[in-house]
CHARMM internal coordinates of N, CA and C (Angstrom, degrees):
IC EDIT
DIST 1 N 1 CA 1.4384
DIST 1 CA 1 C 1.5190
ANGL 1 N 1 CA 1 C 111.87
DIST 1 C 2 N 1.2944
ANGL 1 CA 1 C 2 N 117.05
DIHE 1 N 1 CA 1 C 2 N -5.69
DIST 2 N 2 CA 1.4608
ANGL 1 C 2 N 2 CA 120.20
DIHE 1 CA 1 C 2 N 2 CA 179.81
DIST 2 CA 2 C 1.5252
ANGL 2 N 2 CA 2 C 110.35
DIHE 1 C 2 N 2 CA 2 C -101.55
DIST 2 C 3 N 1.3291
ANGL 2 CA 2 C 3 N 115.81
DIHE 2 N 2 CA 2 C 3 N 44.69
DIST 3 N 3 CA 1.4630
ANGL 2 C 3 N 3 CA 119.66
DIHE 2 CA 2 C 3 N 3 CA -179.76
DIST 3 CA 3 C 1.5259
ANGL 3 N 3 CA 3 C 109.19
DIHE 2 C 3 N 3 CA 3 C -77.58
DIST 3 C 4 N 1.2923
ANGL 3 CA 3 C 4 N 115.26
DIHE 3 N 3 CA 3 C 4 N 136.74
DIST 4 N 4 CA 1.4629
ANGL 3 C 4 N 4 CA 120.25
DIHE 3 CA 3 C 4 N 4 CA 177.87
DIST 4 CA 4 C 1.5248
ANGL 4 N 4 CA 4 C 108.36
DIHE 3 C 4 N 4 CA 4 C -113.03
DIST 4 C 5 N 1.2990
ANGL 4 CA 4 C 5 N 118.16
DIHE 4 N 4 CA 4 C 5 N 152.51
DIST 5 N 5 CA 1.4682
ANGL 4 C 5 N 5 CA 120.64
DIHE 4 CA 4 C 5 N 5 CA -179.54
DIST 5 CA 5 C 1.5291
ANGL 5 N 5 CA 5 C 113.40
DIHE 4 C 5 N 5 CA 5 C -79.08
DIST 5 C 6 N 1.3337
ANGL 5 CA 5 C 6 N 116.53
DIHE 5 N 5 CA 5 C 6 N 38.88
DIST 6 N 6 CA 1.4562
ANGL 5 C 6 N 6 CA 120.27
DIHE 5 CA 5 C 6 N 6 CA -179.27
DIST 6 CA 6 C 1.5252
ANGL 6 N 6 CA 6 C 113.33
DIHE 5 C 6 N 6 CA 6 C -64.21
DIST 6 C 7 N 1.3494
ANGL 6 CA 6 C 7 N 120.20
DIHE 6 N 6 CA 6 C 7 N -39.78
DIST 7 N 7 CA 1.4741
ANGL 6 C 7 N 7 CA 118.29
DIHE 6 CA 6 C 7 N 7 CA 179.40
DIST 7 CA 7 C 1.5271
ANGL 7 N 7 CA 7 C 112.52
DIHE 6 C 7 N 7 CA 7 C -58.89
DIST 7 C 8 N 1.3130
ANGL 7 CA 7 C 8 N 117.89
DIHE 7 N 7 CA 7 C 8 N -36.09
DIST 8 N 8 CA 1.4611
ANGL 7 C 8 N 8 CA 119.88
DIHE 7 CA 7 C 8 N 8 CA 178.24
DIST 8 CA 8 C 1.5241
ANGL 8 N 8 CA 8 C 111.42
DIHE 7 C 8 N 8 CA 8 C -70.89
DIST 8 C 9 N 1.3054
ANGL 8 CA 8 C 9 N 117.44
DIHE 8 N 8 CA 8 C 9 N -34.96
DIST 9 N 9 CA 1.4602
ANGL 8 C 9 N 9 CA 121.49
DIHE 8 CA 8 C 9 N 9 CA -179.47
DIST 9 CA 9 C 1.5198
ANGL 9 N 9 CA 9 C 110.00
DIHE 8 C 9 N 9 CA 9 C -68.21
DIST 9 C 10 N 1.3467
ANGL 9 CA 9 C 10 N 118.21
DIHE 9 N 9 CA 9 C 10 N -37.35
DIST 10 N 10 CA 1.4557
ANGL 9 C 10 N 10 CA 121.44
DIHE 9 CA 9 C 10 N 10 CA -179.12
DIST 10 CA 10 C 1.5162
ANGL 10 N 10 CA 10 C 112.27
DIHE 9 C 10 N 10 CA 10 C -81.67
DIST 10 C 11 N 1.3180
ANGL 10 CA 10 C 11 N 118.32
DIHE 10 N 10 CA 10 C 11 N 6.22
DIST 11 N 11 CA 1.4590
ANGL 10 C 11 N 11 CA 123.22
DIHE 10 CA 10 C 11 N 11 CA 179.63
DIST 11 CA 11 C 1.5272
ANGL 11 N 11 CA 11 C 109.89
DIHE 10 C 11 N 11 CA 11 C -71.07
DIST 11 C 12 N 1.3111
ANGL 11 CA 11 C 12 N 116.38
DIHE 11 N 11 CA 11 C 12 N 128.76
DIST 12 N 12 CA 1.4588
ANGL 11 C 12 N 12 CA 120.16
DIHE 11 CA 11 C 12 N 12 CA 179.66
DIST 12 CA 12 C 1.5239
ANGL 12 N 12 CA 12 C 109.52
DIHE 11 C 12 N 12 CA 12 C -76.73
DIST 12 C 13 N 1.3106
ANGL 12 CA 12 C 13 N 117.95
DIHE 12 N 12 CA 12 C 13 N 161.24
DIST 13 N 13 CA 1.4715
ANGL 12 C 13 N 13 CA 119.56
DIHE 12 CA 12 C 13 N 13 CA 178.29
DIST 13 CA 13 C 1.5352
ANGL 13 N 13 CA 13 C 112.87
DIHE 12 C 13 N 13 CA 13 C -59.20
DIST 13 C 14 N 1.3323
ANGL 13 CA 13 C 14 N 116.84
DIHE 13 N 13 CA 13 C 14 N -33.18
DIST 14 N 14 CA 1.4615
ANGL 13 C 14 N 14 CA 119.62
DIHE 13 CA 13 C 14 N 14 CA 178.12
DIST 14 CA 14 C 1.5299
ANGL 14 N 14 CA 14 C 111.18
DIHE 13 C 14 N 14 CA 14 C -66.89
DIST 14 C 15 N 1.3508
ANGL 14 CA 14 C 15 N 115.61
DIHE 14 N 14 CA 14 C 15 N -42.47
DIST 15 N 15 CA 1.4584
ANGL 14 C 15 N 15 CA 119.91
DIHE 14 CA 14 C 15 N 15 CA 178.66
DIST 15 CA 15 C 1.5249
ANGL 15 N 15 CA 15 C 111.02
DIHE 14 C 15 N 15 CA 15 C -64.61
DIST 15 C 16 N 1.3164
ANGL 15 CA 15 C 16 N 115.70
DIHE 15 N 15 CA 15 C 16 N -39.07
DIST 16 N 16 CA 1.4664
ANGL 15 C 16 N 16 CA 119.76
DIHE 15 CA 15 C 16 N 16 CA 179.26
DIST 16 CA 16 C 1.5325
ANGL 16 N 16 CA 16 C 110.37
DIHE 15 C 16 N 16 CA 16 C -64.13
DIST 16 C 17 N 1.3338
ANGL 16 CA 16 C 17 N 116.53
DIHE 16 N 16 CA 16 C 17 N -42.21
DIST 17 N 17 CA 1.4598
ANGL 16 C 17 N 17 CA 120.31
DIHE 16 CA 16 C 17 N 17 CA 179.81
DIST 17 CA 17 C 1.5303
ANGL 17 N 17 CA 17 C 110.57
DIHE 16 C 17 N 17 CA 17 C -64.82
DIST 17 C 18 N 1.3344
ANGL 17 CA 17 C 18 N 117.47
DIHE 17 N 17 CA 17 C 18 N -43.00
DIST 18 N 18 CA 1.4585
ANGL 17 C 18 N 18 CA 121.09
DIHE 17 CA 17 C 18 N 18 CA 178.18
DIST 18 CA 18 C 1.5178
ANGL 18 N 18 CA 18 C 110.92
DIHE 17 C 18 N 18 CA 18 C -61.31
DIST 18 C 19 N 1.3296
ANGL 18 CA 18 C 19 N 116.73
DIHE 18 N 18 CA 18 C 19 N -40.96
DIST 19 N 19 CA 1.4590
ANGL 18 C 19 N 19 CA 121.00
DIHE 18 CA 18 C 19 N 19 CA 179.79
DIST 19 CA 19 C 1.5270
ANGL 19 N 19 CA 19 C 110.38
DIHE 18 C 19 N 19 CA 19 C -63.47
DIST 19 C 20 N 1.3373
ANGL 19 CA 19 C 20 N 115.94
DIHE 19 N 19 CA 19 C 20 N -43.62
DIST 20 N 20 CA 1.4653
ANGL 19 C 20 N 20 CA 119.65
DIHE 19 CA 19 C 20 N 20 CA -179.96
DIST 20 CA 20 C 1.5286
ANGL 20 N 20 CA 20 C 111.05
DIHE 19 C 20 N 20 CA 20 C -63.88
DIST 20 C 21 N 1.3462
ANGL 20 CA 20 C 21 N 117.19
DIHE 20 N 20 CA 20 C 21 N -41.04
DIST 21 N 21 CA 1.4581
ANGL 20 C 21 N 21 CA 120.36
DIHE 20 CA 20 C 21 N 21 CA 178.32
DIST 21 CA 21 C 1.5301
ANGL 21 N 21 CA 21 C 111.00
DIHE 20 C 21 N 21 CA 21 C -63.91
DIST 21 C 22 N 1.3507
ANGL 21 CA 21 C 22 N 116.16
DIHE 21 N 21 CA 21 C 22 N -41.24
DIST 22 N 22 CA 1.4641
ANGL 21 C 22 N 22 CA 119.64
DIHE 21 CA 21 C 22 N 22 CA 178.58
DIST 22 CA 22 C 1.5187
ANGL 22 N 22 CA 22 C 110.93
DIHE 21 C 22 N 22 CA 22 C -62.33
DIST 22 C 23 N 1.3235
ANGL 22 CA 22 C 23 N 116.77
DIHE 22 N 22 CA 22 C 23 N -43.20
DIST 23 N 23 CA 1.4678
ANGL 22 C 23 N 23 CA 120.59
DIHE 22 CA 22 C 23 N 23 CA 179.59
DIST 23 CA 23 C 1.5246
ANGL 23 N 23 CA 23 C 110.55
DIHE 22 C 23 N 23 CA 23 C -63.61
DIST 23 C 24 N 1.3204
ANGL 23 CA 23 C 24 N 117.29
DIHE 23 N 23 CA 23 C 24 N -42.28
DIST 24 N 24 CA 1.4636
ANGL 23 C 24 N 24 CA 120.99
DIHE 23 CA 23 C 24 N 24 CA 179.66
DIST 24 CA 24 C 1.5242
ANGL 24 N 24 CA 24 C 110.71
DIHE 23 C 24 N 24 CA 24 C -65.20
DIST 24 C 25 N 1.3372
ANGL 24 CA 24 C 25 N 117.04
DIHE 24 N 24 CA 24 C 25 N -39.95
DIST 25 N 25 CA 1.4566
ANGL 24 C 25 N 25 CA 120.64
DIHE 24 CA 24 C 25 N 25 CA 179.09
DIST 25 CA 25 C 1.5248
ANGL 25 N 25 CA 25 C 111.07
DIHE 24 C 25 N 25 CA 25 C -65.72
DIST 25 C 26 N 1.3089
ANGL 25 CA 25 C 26 N 116.89
DIHE 25 N 25 CA 25 C 26 N -41.46
DIST 26 N 26 CA 1.4636
ANGL 25 C 26 N 26 CA 120.35
DIHE 25 CA 25 C 26 N 26 CA 177.66
DIST 26 CA 26 C 1.5256
ANGL 26 N 26 CA 26 C 110.92
DIHE 25 C 26 N 26 CA 26 C -62.73
DIST 26 C 27 N 1.3262
ANGL 26 CA 26 C 27 N 116.56
DIHE 26 N 26 CA 26 C 27 N -40.96
DIST 27 N 27 CA 1.4700
ANGL 26 C 27 N 27 CA 120.24
DIHE 26 CA 26 C 27 N 27 CA 178.90
DIST 27 CA 27 C 1.5256
ANGL 27 N 27 CA 27 C 110.46
DIHE 26 C 27 N 27 CA 27 C -65.54
DIST 27 C 28 N 1.3251
ANGL 27 CA 27 C 28 N 116.93
DIHE 27 N 27 CA 27 C 28 N -39.45
DIST 28 N 28 CA 1.4663
ANGL 27 C 28 N 28 CA 121.13
DIHE 27 CA 27 C 28 N 28 CA 179.63
DIST 28 CA 28 C 1.5226
ANGL 28 N 28 CA 28 C 110.52
DIHE 27 C 28 N 28 CA 28 C -65.66
DIST 28 C 29 N 1.3298
ANGL 28 CA 28 C 29 N 116.87
DIHE 28 N 28 CA 28 C 29 N -43.76
DIST 29 N 29 CA 1.4638
ANGL 28 C 29 N 29 CA 120.04
DIHE 28 CA 28 C 29 N 29 CA 179.41
DIST 29 CA 29 C 1.5183
ANGL 29 N 29 CA 29 C 111.41
DIHE 28 C 29 N 29 CA 29 C -64.61
DIST 29 C 30 N 1.3127
ANGL 29 CA 29 C 30 N 117.12
DIHE 29 N 29 CA 29 C 30 N -38.36
DIST 30 N 30 CA 1.4609
ANGL 29 C 30 N 30 CA 120.55
DIHE 29 CA 29 C 30 N 30 CA 178.58
DIST 30 CA 30 C 1.5266
ANGL 30 N 30 CA 30 C 110.49
DIHE 29 C 30 N 30 CA 30 C -65.53
DIST 30 C 31 N 1.3116
ANGL 30 CA 30 C 31 N 116.84
DIHE 30 N 30 CA 30 C 31 N -39.64
DIST 31 N 31 CA 1.4683
ANGL 30 C 31 N 31 CA 121.10
DIHE 30 CA 30 C 31 N 31 CA 179.58
DIST 31 CA 31 C 1.5244
ANGL 31 N 31 CA 31 C 110.35
DIHE 30 C 31 N 31 CA 31 C -67.42
DIST 31 C 32 N 1.3307
ANGL 31 CA 31 C 32 N 117.80
DIHE 31 N 31 CA 31 C 32 N -41.86
DIST 32 N 32 CA 1.4614
ANGL 31 C 32 N 32 CA 121.10
DIHE 31 CA 31 C 32 N 32 CA -179.18
DIST 32 CA 32 C 1.5174
ANGL 32 N 32 CA 32 C 111.74
DIHE 31 C 32 N 32 CA 32 C -68.25
DIST 32 C 33 N 1.3260
ANGL 32 CA 32 C 33 N 117.63
DIHE 32 N 32 CA 32 C 33 N -38.14
DIST 33 N 33 CA 1.4604
ANGL 32 C 33 N 33 CA 119.65
DIHE 32 CA 32 C 33 N 33 CA -179.56
DIST 33 CA 33 C 1.5277
ANGL 33 N 33 CA 33 C 110.03
DIHE 32 C 33 N 33 CA 33 C -67.22
DIST 33 C 34 N 1.3119
ANGL 33 CA 33 C 34 N 117.96
DIHE 33 N 33 CA 33 C 34 N -33.86
DIST 34 N 34 CA 1.4560
ANGL 33 C 34 N 34 CA 120.89
DIHE 33 CA 33 C 34 N 34 CA 178.24
DIST 34 CA 34 C 1.5126
ANGL 34 N 34 CA 34 C 111.94
DIHE 33 C 34 N 34 CA 34 C -73.75
DIST 34 C 35 N 1.3276
ANGL 34 CA 34 C 35 N 117.80
DIHE 34 N 34 CA 34 C 35 N -35.46
DIST 35 N 35 CA 1.4621
ANGL 34 C 35 N 35 CA 121.35
DIHE 34 CA 34 C 35 N 35 CA -178.77
DIST 35 CA 35 C 1.5087
ANGL 35 N 35 CA 35 C 111.39
DIHE 34 C 35 N 35 CA 35 C -75.71
DIST 35 C 36 N 1.3218
ANGL 35 CA 35 C 36 N 118.53
DIHE 35 N 35 CA 35 C 36 N -33.96
DIST 36 N 36 CA 1.4569
ANGL 35 C 36 N 36 CA 121.50
DIHE 35 CA 35 C 36 N 36 CA -177.33
DIST 36 CA 36 C 1.5163
ANGL 36 N 36 CA 36 C 113.17
DIHE 35 C 36 N 36 CA 36 C -75.02
DIST 36 C 37 N 1.3146
ANGL 36 CA 36 C 37 N 117.89
DIHE 36 N 36 CA 36 C 37 N -24.59
DIST 37 N 37 CA 1.4554
ANGL 36 C 37 N 37 CA 121.38
DIHE 36 CA 36 C 37 N 37 CA -175.26
DIST 37 CA 37 C 1.5254
ANGL 37 N 37 CA 37 C 111.81
DIHE 36 C 37 N 37 CA 37 C -70.75
DIST 37 C 38 N 1.3075
ANGL 37 CA 37 C 38 N 118.84
DIHE 37 N 37 CA 37 C 38 N -42.93
DIST 38 N 38 CA 1.4576
ANGL 37 C 38 N 38 CA 119.79
DIHE 37 CA 37 C 38 N 38 CA -175.65
DIST 38 CA 38 C 1.5135
ANGL 38 N 38 CA 38 C 111.94
DIHE 37 C 38 N 38 CA 38 C -130.91
DIST 38 C 39 N 1.3084
ANGL 38 CA 38 C 39 N 116.40
DIHE 38 N 38 CA 38 C 39 N 38.18
DIST 39 N 39 CA 1.4574
ANGL 38 C 39 N 39 CA 120.68
DIHE 38 CA 38 C 39 N 39 CA -175.55
DIST 39 CA 39 C 1.5100
ANGL 39 N 39 CA 39 C 113.23
DIHE 38 C 39 N 39 CA 39 C -72.43
DIST 39 C 40 N 1.3081
ANGL 39 CA 39 C 40 N 117.01
DIHE 39 N 39 CA 39 C 40 N -159.53
DIST 40 N 40 CA 1.4580
ANGL 39 C 40 N 40 CA 122.66
DIHE 39 CA 39 C 40 N 40 CA -175.04
DIST 40 CA 40 C 1.5250
ANGL 40 N 40 CA 40 C 113.21
DIHE 39 C 40 N 40 CA 40 C -70.97
DIST 40 C 41 N 1.2901
ANGL 40 CA 40 C 41 N 118.76
DIHE 40 N 40 CA 40 C 41 N -14.58
DIST 41 N 41 CA 1.4541
ANGL 40 C 41 N 41 CA 120.20
DIHE 40 CA 40 C 41 N 41 CA 179.27
DIST 41 CA 41 C 1.5126
ANGL 41 N 41 CA 41 C 109.70
DIHE 40 C 41 N 41 CA 41 C -174.45
DIST 41 C 42 N 1.2938
ANGL 41 CA 41 C 42 N 117.05
DIHE 41 N 41 CA 41 C 42 N 7.16
DIST 42 N 42 CA 1.4384
ANGL 41 C 42 N 42 CA 120.59
DIHE 41 CA 41 C 42 N 42 CA 179.97
DIST 42 CA 42 C 1.5145
ANGL 42 N 42 CA 42 C 113.28
DIHE 41 C 42 N 42 CA 42 C 84.60
DIST 42 C 43 N 1.3219
ANGL 42 CA 42 C 43 N 118.40
DIHE 42 N 42 CA 42 C 43 N -10.50
DIST 43 N 43 CA 1.4545
ANGL 42 C 43 N 43 CA 121.76
DIHE 42 CA 42 C 43 N 43 CA -179.70
DIST 43 CA 43 C 1.5143
ANGL 43 N 43 CA 43 C 108.58
DIHE 42 C 43 N 43 CA 43 C -90.00
DIST 43 C 44 N 1.3269
ANGL 43 CA 43 C 44 N 116.52
DIHE 43 N 43 CA 43 C 44 N 111.97
DIST 44 N 44 CA 1.4579
ANGL 43 C 44 N 44 CA 120.04
DIHE 43 CA 43 C 44 N 44 CA -177.86
DIST 44 CA 44 C 1.5245
ANGL 44 N 44 CA 44 C 112.28
DIHE 43 C 44 N 44 CA 44 C -92.50
DIST 44 C 45 N 1.3236
ANGL 44 CA 44 C 45 N 117.75
DIHE 44 N 44 CA 44 C 45 N 8.07
DIST 45 N 45 CA 1.4555
ANGL 44 C 45 N 45 CA 121.71
DIHE 44 CA 44 C 45 N 45 CA -179.72
DIST 45 CA 45 C 1.5167
ANGL 45 N 45 CA 45 C 110.53
DIHE 44 C 45 N 45 CA 45 C -70.07
DIST 45 C 46 N 1.3217
ANGL 45 CA 45 C 46 N 116.08
DIHE 45 N 45 CA 45 C 46 N 144.68
DIST 46 N 46 CA 1.4580
ANGL 45 C 46 N 46 CA 120.27
DIHE 45 CA 45 C 46 N 46 CA 178.95
DIST 46 CA 46 C 1.5247
ANGL 46 N 46 CA 46 C 111.86
DIHE 45 C 46 N 46 CA 46 C -85.19
DIST 46 C 47 N 1.3338
ANGL 46 CA 46 C 47 N 116.97
DIHE 46 N 46 CA 46 C 47 N -16.93
DIST 47 N 47 CA 1.4615
ANGL 46 C 47 N 47 CA 121.20
DIHE 46 CA 46 C 47 N 47 CA -178.25
DIST 47 CA 47 C 1.5271
ANGL 47 N 47 CA 47 C 108.11
DIHE 46 C 47 N 47 CA 47 C -106.88
DIST 47 C 48 N 1.3175
ANGL 47 CA 47 C 48 N 116.37
DIHE 47 N 47 CA 47 C 48 N 122.92
DIST 48 N 48 CA 1.4540
ANGL 47 C 48 N 48 CA 120.94
DIHE 47 CA 47 C 48 N 48 CA -178.91
DIST 48 CA 48 C 1.5196
ANGL 48 N 48 CA 48 C 109.70
DIHE 47 C 48 N 48 CA 48 C -119.22
DIST 48 C 49 N 1.3241
ANGL 48 CA 48 C 49 N 116.82
DIHE 48 N 48 CA 48 C 49 N 133.03
DIST 49 N 49 CA 1.4541
ANGL 48 C 49 N 49 CA 121.74
DIHE 48 CA 48 C 49 N 49 CA 175.78
DIST 49 CA 49 C 1.5114
ANGL 49 N 49 CA 49 C 114.32
DIHE 48 C 49 N 49 CA 49 C 69.01
DIST 49 C 50 N 1.3101
ANGL 49 CA 49 C 50 N 118.04
DIHE 49 N 49 CA 49 C 50 N 36.99
DIST 50 N 50 CA 1.4577
ANGL 49 C 50 N 50 CA 120.74
DIHE 49 CA 49 C 50 N 50 CA -177.53
DIST 50 CA 50 C 1.5272
ANGL 50 N 50 CA 50 C 111.55
DIHE 49 C 50 N 50 CA 50 C -74.18
DIST 50 C 51 N 1.3356
ANGL 50 CA 50 C 51 N 117.37
DIHE 50 N 50 CA 50 C 51 N -33.42
DIST 51 N 51 CA 1.4624
ANGL 50 C 51 N 51 CA 120.78
DIHE 50 CA 50 C 51 N 51 CA -176.74
DIST 51 CA 51 C 1.5096
ANGL 51 N 51 CA 51 C 110.05
DIHE 50 C 51 N 51 CA 51 C -122.24
DIST 51 C 52 N 1.3016
ANGL 51 CA 51 C 52 N 116.58
DIHE 51 N 51 CA 51 C 52 N 76.22
DIST 52 N 52 CA 1.4489
ANGL 51 C 52 N 52 CA 121.00
DIHE 51 CA 51 C 52 N 52 CA 178.15
DIST 52 CA 52 C 1.5212
ANGL 52 N 52 CA 52 C 109.59
DIHE 51 C 52 N 52 CA 52 C -107.92
DIST 52 C 53 N 1.3126
ANGL 52 CA 52 C 53 N 117.79
DIHE 52 N 52 CA 52 C 53 N 175.97
DIST 53 N 53 CA 1.4609
ANGL 52 C 53 N 53 CA 119.87
DIHE 52 CA 52 C 53 N 53 CA 178.14
DIST 53 CA 53 C 1.5286
ANGL 53 N 53 CA 53 C 110.65
DIHE 52 C 53 N 53 CA 53 C -67.08
DIST 53 C 54 N 1.3220
ANGL 53 CA 53 C 54 N 115.25
DIHE 53 N 53 CA 53 C 54 N 146.10
DIST 54 N 54 CA 1.4585
ANGL 53 C 54 N 54 CA 120.14
DIHE 53 CA 53 C 54 N 54 CA -179.53
DIST 54 CA 54 C 1.5289
ANGL 54 N 54 CA 54 C 109.41
DIHE 53 C 54 N 54 CA 54 C -68.97
DIST 54 C 55 N 1.3219
ANGL 54 CA 54 C 55 N 116.80
DIHE 54 N 54 CA 54 C 55 N 150.32
DIST 55 N 55 CA 1.4659
ANGL 54 C 55 N 55 CA 121.10
DIHE 54 CA 54 C 55 N 55 CA -179.26
DIST 55 CA 55 C 1.5257
ANGL 55 N 55 CA 55 C 110.83
DIHE 54 C 55 N 55 CA 55 C -63.48
DIST 55 C 56 N 1.3101
ANGL 55 CA 55 C 56 N 117.23
DIHE 55 N 55 CA 55 C 56 N -43.51
DIST 56 N 56 CA 1.4610
ANGL 55 C 56 N 56 CA 121.02
DIHE 55 CA 55 C 56 N 56 CA 175.66
DIST 56 CA 56 C 1.5150
ANGL 56 N 56 CA 56 C 108.31
DIHE 55 C 56 N 56 CA 56 C -148.84
DIST 56 C 57 N 1.3263
ANGL 56 CA 56 C 57 N 115.66
DIHE 56 N 56 CA 56 C 57 N 155.85
DIST 57 N 57 CA 1.4522
ANGL 56 C 57 N 57 CA 119.10
DIHE 56 CA 56 C 57 N 57 CA -177.71
DIST 57 CA 57 C 1.5157
ANGL 57 N 57 CA 57 C 109.00
DIHE 56 C 57 N 57 CA 57 C -71.29
DIST 57 C 58 N 1.3047
ANGL 57 CA 57 C 58 N 116.79
DIHE 57 N 57 CA 57 C 58 N 133.94
DIST 58 N 58 CA 1.4624
ANGL 57 C 58 N 58 CA 120.73
DIHE 57 CA 57 C 58 N 58 CA -179.50
DIST 58 CA 58 C 1.5249
ANGL 58 N 58 CA 58 C 109.74
DIHE 57 C 58 N 58 CA 58 C -75.76
DIST 58 C 59 N 1.2939
ANGL 58 CA 58 C 59 N 115.60
DIHE 58 N 58 CA 58 C 59 N 143.17
DIST 59 N 59 CA 1.4655
ANGL 58 C 59 N 59 CA 119.76
DIHE 58 CA 58 C 59 N 59 CA 175.38
DIST 59 CA 59 C 1.5247
ANGL 59 N 59 CA 59 C 108.22
DIHE 58 C 59 N 59 CA 59 C -123.37
DIST 59 C 60 N 1.3048
ANGL 59 CA 59 C 60 N 114.67
DIHE 59 N 59 CA 59 C 60 N 133.21
DIST 60 N 60 CA 1.4544
ANGL 59 C 60 N 60 CA 120.89
DIHE 59 CA 59 C 60 N 60 CA -179.98
DIST 60 CA 60 C 1.5204
ANGL 60 N 60 CA 60 C 109.15
DIHE 59 C 60 N 60 CA 60 C -110.13
DIST 60 C 61 N 1.3108
ANGL 60 CA 60 C 61 N 116.36
DIHE 60 N 60 CA 60 C 61 N 132.45
DIST 61 N 61 CA 1.4603
ANGL 60 C 61 N 61 CA 120.74
DIHE 60 CA 60 C 61 N 61 CA 178.67
DIST 61 CA 61 C 1.5135
ANGL 61 N 61 CA 61 C 109.88
DIHE 60 C 61 N 61 CA 61 C -117.58
DIST 61 C 62 N 1.2786
ANGL 61 CA 61 C 62 N 113.72
DIHE 61 N 61 CA 61 C 62 N 137.59
DIST 62 N 62 CA 1.4650
ANGL 61 C 62 N 62 CA 119.09
DIHE 61 CA 61 C 62 N 62 CA 179.26
DIST 62 CA 62 C 1.5222
ANGL 62 N 62 CA 62 C 108.08
DIHE 61 C 62 N 62 CA 62 C -76.58
DIST 62 C 63 N 1.2872
ANGL 62 CA 62 C 63 N 115.75
DIHE 62 N 62 CA 62 C 63 N 135.36
DIST 63 N 63 CA 1.4459
ANGL 62 C 63 N 63 CA 120.80
DIHE 62 CA 62 C 63 N 63 CA -179.97
DIST 63 CA 63 C 1.5329
ANGL 63 N 63 CA 63 C 108.78
DIHE 62 C 63 N 63 CA 63 C -73.41
DIST 63 C 64 N 1.3257
ANGL 63 CA 63 C 64 N 115.52
DIHE 63 N 63 CA 63 C 64 N 130.52
DIST 64 N 64 CA 1.4686
ANGL 63 C 64 N 64 CA 117.95
DIHE 63 CA 63 C 64 N 64 CA -179.32
DIST 64 CA 64 C 1.5303
ANGL 64 N 64 CA 64 C 109.60
DIHE 63 C 64 N 64 CA 64 C -82.47
DIST 64 C 65 N 1.2907
ANGL 64 CA 64 C 65 N 115.70
DIHE 64 N 64 CA 64 C 65 N 138.75
DIST 65 N 65 CA 1.4651
ANGL 64 C 65 N 65 CA 119.70
DIHE 64 CA 64 C 65 N 65 CA -179.88
DIST 65 CA 65 C 1.5115
ANGL 65 N 65 CA 65 C 110.54
DIHE 64 C 65 N 65 CA 65 C -83.93
DIST 65 C 66 N 1.2667
ANGL 65 CA 65 C 66 N 116.29
DIHE 65 N 65 CA 65 C 66 N 142.70
DIST 66 N 66 CA 1.4517
ANGL 65 C 66 N 66 CA 113.61
DIHE 65 CA 65 C 66 N 66 CA 176.42
DIST 66 CA 66 C 1.4272
ANGL 66 N 66 CA 66 C 113.10
DIHE 65 C 66 N 66 CA 66 C 160.93
END
COOR INIT
IC SEED 1 N 1 CA 1 C
IC BUILD
């Protein structure tokens, strides 16, 4: 019961930064897993409708020389 926070005090700045990044990554993953489960349609992609049918068929005309 006489535990002191010495391990945290001896933490180097690099270790502290790694710990903060790990915590942020865990929070991000938890947020994404919750949003993907019951989202607007289950599609978590940021790009929607990238490959749909063209509005009209393209026509190419050869330029006449002259």
